[in-house]
N, C-alpha and C positions, 0 to 999 in steps of 0.2 A: 652387232653386239653379241657377245658370247656369254652364256650363263653356265657356270659349272655348279653341279649339285652333288650332294652325297659324298661317296668315297673319293671320287676324282678330285673334288675341291679340297677335301681334308688332306689328301696326299700332297697336293700342290702346296698348301699352307705348311705342311710338315717339312717339305724340302726348303721352303723359304726360311723357316725357323732355324733349321740346322745350318744353313749357309749365311745367316745374317751377319755373324761376326766377320767372316771373310769378305763379304760385300762391303761392310763398313770400313774395314782396313784398306781395301782397294780404293774406295772413294777418298778416304783421308790421305792416302799416299799421293793420289793424283792432285788433290787440292794443295797439299803441302808443297809439292814440287813446283807448282805454278808460283806460289808466293815466294818460295826460296829462290827461284831463278830471278825473279824481279828484284828481290832484296840484294842479291849478289850483283846484279847488273847496276843497280843504284849505288851500291857501295863502291864499286870500281869507278863510278863516275865522280864520287866526292873525294876520293883519295888523291893525295898530292903525287907529283911525278916522282918524288923521292921514296915513296912507299915501297916496302920490301916484299909485300905480297903475303906476309905472315897472317895478317888479319883475314884476308880473303880465304886463305887456305884453312883457317880455323873454323870457318863457317860451315854449318851443316844441319841436317835433319836427324833427330834421334829415331830409334826404332819405334814403331807404333806399339803401344802397350795399353792394357786395360787398367784403369785406376780403381781405387777402393770402392767407388760407387758403381762399377761395372761399365763405365763409359770408355770408349776407345779414344786415344789422343796421341799426339806427338808434339815435340817441341822443335822449334827452329831457332838456332842461335849460334853462339861462339863458344869455343872450348879451348882450354889450355892457356898458356902464358907465352909472351914473346921472349926473345933472347935476354932481355933485361929483367925478367921476372914479373912483368906487368900483365895482369889478367886481360885476356883479349875481350872479355865481356865488358870490362871497365873502359877499354879503349873504344869499343863500339858505342857504349853509352855516352861517352864524351863527344864523339862525332855526332851522334843523334841529337843530344840535348845541349851540347856546348858546355863551357865552364867559364870561370872568371878570366881565363887566359885565352880561350879559344871560342870563336862564334860557333853556333850550332850549324851542322850540315846534315839535316835529316835525310835518311835513306830508308828507314824501316817503315815509318808511318806512311810516307807517300806510296811505297810499294804495296802496302796492305790496302790502302784506299783505292789504288789503281786496279787491283786485281780482285777485289771482293766479289763483284758480280760474276766475273769469269770463273772464279773458284767455285762459287755456289752452283753455277750452271754445269761445270765439269763434273762436280760430285754427283749432281742429279743425273747427269747423262750416264755416268759409270753405274750408278745404282739401277737405273732403268735397263741398261744393257745386261747387267748381271741377272736381273729378275727375268728378262726375256730368255736368257740362256737356260733358265730353270723350267721353261715352258709353262709359265703360269697364265 
């Protein structure tokens, strides 16, 4: 066990404080990519053979930004419209939840449930690695 006292400890904490935003962004990036990859894989599995690929192409992860409360976050979802002017978000929602004309074919919730533990572990690993790089 190592004990740091005095100036050495204060300097180490200072380095951690100045790097905390970058560490948080790296952890969020890694976690979001795990979930996004699983959602995309699940989506490809529920689409019909006649699918054009437009919905899959519209799927992505937004840049990581700080919200009004000072928290870092990102969004995973669908952007834009298909060639007929139908919002890709709407099409994804109908696949996930179904409609009066189409049974549900969930792909988001199963992906989130399947990767939750993996994402938490990966984010913790990234944070630990980044803190070790600071020699704390």
